[in-house]
Structure formats: structure tokens, C-alpha cells
C-alpha positions in Angstrom: 0.0 0.1 -0.2 1.3 3.6 -0.7 1.7 5.7 2.2 0.0 9.2 2.5 3.3 10.8 2.8 4.3 9.7 -0.7 1.2 10.9 -2.2 1.4 14.1 -0.3 4.9 14.7 -1.7 4.0 13.9 -5.1 1.2 16.6 -5.1 3.4 19.2 -3.5 5.9 18.7 -6.4 3.1 18.7 -8.9 1.8 22.0 -7.5 5.2 23.7 -7.0 6.6 22.4 -10.3 9.9 21.8 -8.6 11.5 19.2 -6.1 13.6 22.0 -4.6 10.3 24.3 -4.0 8.3 21.1 -2.6 11.3 20.2 -0.3 11.0 23.7 1.1 7.0 23.4 1.5 7.3 20.3 3.1 10.3 20.8 5.3 12.1 17.9 3.9 15.7 17.7 2.1 15.7 17.8 -1.8 17.2 13.9 -1.9 14.4 12.9 0.5 11.8 14.2 -1.7 13.6 12.7 -4.9 13.8 9.4 -3.0 9.9 9.2 -2.1 9.3 10.0 -6.0 11.2 7.2 -7.1 9.4 5.1 -4.5 6.0 6.2 -5.9 6.8 5.9 -9.4 7.9 2.5 -8.9 4.8 1.6 -7.0 2.5 3.2 -10.0 4.6 1.6 -12.5 4.9 5.0 -14.6 7.0 8.0 -14.8 5.1 10.8 -13.2 7.4 13.8 -14.1 9.7 14.9 -16.7 12.9 16.4 -15.0 14.5 19.3 -16.9 16.9 22.1 -15.8 14.3 24.4 -14.4 12.2 22.0 -12.6 9.8 19.3 -13.5 6.7 18.9 -15.4 4.0 16.4 -14.9 3.5 13.6 -17.2 -0.1 12.4 -18.4 0.1 9.6 -15.7 1.0 12.2 -13.1 -1.8 14.5 -14.1 -4.2 11.9 -13.9 -3.1 10.8 -10.5 -3.1 14.5 -9.4 -6.5 15.0 -10.5 -7.7 12.0 -8.4 -5.7 13.0 -5.4 -6.2 16.6 -4.9 -9.7 16.7 -3.5 -9.5 13.8 -1.1 -6.1 14.9 0.1 -6.9 18.5 0.5 -10.2 17.6 2.5 -7.8 15.2 4.7 -5.6 18.2 5.3 -8.3 20.3 6.2 -9.8 17.8 8.8 -6.5 17.4 10.4 -5.6 21.0 10.2 -4.9 23.6 13.0 -8.0 24.4 14.9 -8.4 26.8 18.0 -12.0 26.5 19.6 -13.5 24.9 16.7 -12.3 27.6 14.1 -9.7 26.8 11.5 -6.3 29.0 12.3 -5.1 31.4 9.7 -1.4 32.2 10.3 -0.6 35.5 8.5 2.6 37.5 8.6 3.2 41.4 7.7 4.6 44.6 8.8 3.2 45.8 11.9 1.6 49.1 10.5 -0.1 48.0 7.4 -1.3 45.0 9.3 -2.7 46.9 12.0 -4.5 49.7 9.7 -5.4 47.8 6.7 -5.1 44.0 6.7 -6.5 43.2 10.1 -9.6 45.0 9.8 -10.5 42.9 6.9 -9.5 39.5 8.0 -11.3 39.8 11.2 -14.6 39.6 9.1 -13.6 35.9 8.0 -16.1 33.6 9.3 -14.8 30.5 11.5 -11.2 31.7 11.5 -9.0 32.1 14.5 -6.2 34.6 13.3 -2.7 34.4 14.3 -0.6 37.2 13.3 3.1 37.5 13.0 4.9 41.0 12.6 8.5 41.0 11.0 10.8 41.8 8.2 9.9 40.4 4.9 12.8 38.1 4.5 12.1 36.3 8.0 8.3 35.9 7.2 8.7 34.7 3.5 11.0 32.1 5.2 8.4 31.0 7.5 5.8 31.1 4.6 8.2 28.7 2.6 8.5 26.3 5.5 4.9 26.1 6.1 4.8 28.4 9.4 2.6 30.9 7.7 -0.3 30.7 5.2 0.0 34.2 3.9 2.5 37.1 4.1 2.1 40.6 3.0 5.5 42.0 1.7 6.6 45.5 0.8 8.8 43.9 -2.1 8.1 41.1 -4.5 9.3 37.7 -3.1 11.6 36.1 -5.5 11.5 32.3 -4.1 10.7 29.1 -6.0 7.1 27.9 -4.8 5.8 31.1 -3.7 3.2 32.9 -5.7 2.6 36.8 -5.6 0.0 39.2 -6.3 0.1 42.8 -6.2 -2.1 43.9 -3.3 -1.9 47.7 -2.8 -0.1 50.6 -4.1 1.1 53.2 -1.5 1.9 56.5 -2.2 5.0 57.9 -0.4 5.3 61.4 0.7 7.9 63.6 2.8 6.6 65.2 5.9 7.5 66.8 9.2 6.2 68.7 12.2 5.3 72.5 11.1 8.7 73.9 12.7 10.5 72.3 9.9 8.3 73.8 7.0 9.6 76.8 5.2 6.6 78.7 3.4 8.9 81.0 1.7 10.7 78.1 0.1 7.7 76.2 -0.9 8.1 73.8 1.8 11.7 72.8 0.9 13.3 70.4 3.3 15.9 72.8 4.5 18.1 71.4 7.7 15.7 68.9 9.1 17.4 65.7 10.1 15.8 62.4 9.1 13.7 60.1 11.1 13.8 56.5 9.7 12.9 53.0 10.4 16.5 51.8 9.4 20.0 53.0 9.2 20.1 52.8 5.4 17.0 55.0 4.9 14.9 52.7 3.0 11.7 54.6 2.1 13.7 58.1 1.9 16.2 56.3 -0.4 13.4 55.0 -2.6 11.8 58.5 -2.7 15.1 60.3 -3.5 16.2 57.8 -6.3 12.5 58.1 -7.7 12.7 61.7 -7.8 16.2 63.1 -7.9 18.1 60.2 -9.2 20.3 60.2 -6.3 21.2 59.1 -2.7 19.4 61.3 -0.1 21.6 63.6 1.7 22.3 63.4 5.5 21.8 60.6 8.1 19.0 59.8 10.4 18.8 61.3 13.9 16.2 58.8 15.1 16.1 55.2 13.8 13.0 53.0 15.2 12.0 49.7 13.3 8.3 50.7 13.5 6.4 53.2 11.0 4.0 54.2 13.7 7.1 55.0 15.9 8.5 56.9 13.0 5.4 58.9 12.5 5.1 59.6 16.3 8.7 60.8 16.4 8.1 63.0 13.4 4.9 64.7 14.9 7.1 65.2 17.9 9.3 67.4 15.9 12.4 65.3 15.6 12.8 65.8 11.8 11.5 64.8 8.4 10.7 61.3 7.1 9.3 59.6 4.2 6.0 57.9 5.0 3.1 56.0 3.1 0.4 58.4 2.8 -2.5 56.2 4.3 -0.3 56.2 7.8 -0.2 60.2 8.0 -3.5 61.3 6.4 -5.1 62.2 9.5 -1.8 64.2 10.8 -1.7 66.1 7.5 -5.5 66.7 7.8 -5.0 68.2 11.1 -1.9 70.3 10.4 0.3 68.1 12.9 2.5 67.4 9.9 2.9 69.3 6.7 4.3 67.9 3.2 7.9 69.2 2.6 8.7 68.1 -0.8 6.3 68.0 -3.7 7.2 67.0 -7.2 6.5 69.8 -9.9 4.1 67.3 -11.7 2.3 66.4 -8.6 3.2 62.9 -8.8 5.2 61.2 -5.8 6.7 57.7 -5.7 4.8 54.7 -4.9 5.6 51.3 -3.4 3.7 48.1 -4.1 2.6 45.9 -1.2 2.6 42.2 -2.5 0.4 39.1 -0.9 2.5 36.1 -1.1 1.2 32.3 -0.7 2.7 29.0 -1.2 2.1 27.1 -4.4 -1.1 25.2 -3.9 -2.0 26.9 -0.9 -5.4 28.1 -2.4 -6.9 24.4 -2.5 -7.1 25.1 1.3 -10.4 27.0 1.6 -9.6 29.2 4.7 -6.6 30.5 2.8 -8.4 31.1 -0.4 -11.1 33.0 1.5 -8.5 35.2 3.2 -6.9 36.0 -0.2 -10.3 37.1 -1.6 -11.0 39.4 1.3 -7.9 41.0 1.3 -8.0 41.5 -2.8 -11.6 42.8 -2.2 -10.8 45.4 0.5 -7.7 46.5 -1.0 -10.0 48.2 -3.8 -11.5 50.5 -1.3 -8.1 51.4 0.3 
């Protein structure tokens, strides 16, 4: 009798299109996955994959097997899945500020779902996603990992802001000598803005560095200096006058940053992950 582990491995390789990517998803070594496929092909009596330099493609026999396995195996996975108080767990990772202000208000509307949220940097979160520790990841840069699927979720507009004390009305809001407030030493959002608008690196260094954009906002409102923030994060402070925009391009266009939604290949076969994706993509149209 063929074990469920062999069938699960086969389906993971079929969906990922790569032995390496499937090994990451299953938290197995590549040789272990290869060995399991050989055993299954011996049991079936037919080759299930064509191997090539960029991965694998499924043979006709493999496609037939995948079609018969997918539904029952996915149902079994769901039945044995991670439940909390009768609700299926959804493990989501992303940047603290975007998750707090945008994603979580949408995700809490999911029925029969117990949310488990992890904040962190994109590389760490995507590594957890690839290893199966997270179901969905929201990232501020497009992931470049085998076995990970991405979709553009939201386009955030970036703007330079500071407290009124740093605003120079006679100079049309020119930055002047305001120091930087940033969430990393290499001034990531500030650098993106400067390279987009001026084709150069930004001048100066940060006087305050704190790894949370909400804290960057608070320090900027308090008068520590100038910073670059997504407009959604500081729109209330701009409306009340607590912050002022210092530099605006002559054509009125500002740099943007794309936020991506990432999942493992094949994850949408799990209904609770597919529902979460649909809710996020639909909600993002109104953000």
C-alpha cells in the first residue's frame, strides 16, 4: 500500500513544479523528496514527472493521479488542520503598521477563522511561509522564491513630511536642514523617494532610527525631523496640520511602493486561505 506521505510529496511537487520548492514546503531535504518520488513511481509503474533544468513537468499519468488525489488529500489536510476553539487557524505575517491599519480590519471579518498574526521583516516572514509556518505573507517587495506565488495587493503613495517647525513657506516647503527620522539606518523609504525623484541618494543621516513606521510617525509629529511615509499612515496628521508635506514634485506625482500578497504554491486549495486572499484583494480596492 502506498503511504500518504508519498502521495502528499507527489502532490506538492506537482503544484510547485520543482523538487527544490516542494522540499521547502514540506520541510524535507531535496534528496528525501527525490527518493520518495522514485518509490511512488515504482509503485505506480509509470513515470510521473519529466525532469529538466528549471524544475519538473507532470506526465500524463502524473496529471491523472494529481486530479484524483487533490480533492481527497486537501479534504484530509483540512480535517486534520490547525483548529482553535472549533475555528480553523489562519497564520498571517506582515509589517506591523500595514497589518494593523489595513489588513487586520479586513481579516477579522472572516467567518470561523482564528487569526494568528506575526509581525516582522519580509525575509524572515517569507522564510516562515516557505517552511509552512505561515499561510499568507504581506510584503513590501516582490518575493523571489521558488514555490511562492505573489499578487500585487496595494499601491502605497510615499510622501515627505515633518512637523510645522521644519516647514519653510517662503521656500515652498523645501526640506532645509531638517534631519531624517527613519525605520532603518539605510533610510529605505527615504532612499526610494530620493532615487525616484532626484536620481540620487538622499543627503544626511537619520537622527532617529526606530523599526516601526508608527513610531517613526510619532517621532516626526513630535518634531524630531523629516521622514518619508506611506500617505495612508499619516493622512490624519496631514489633515489636522500636525504634519506638513515638505517636498512635492512639480508634476504632482509622488513615488509609490507596491505591497504584495504571497502564498505557497497550491495553498489556495485550502478553503480558509483562499477566502482570506479573496477578502484582502477585495478590501484593497477600497483602501
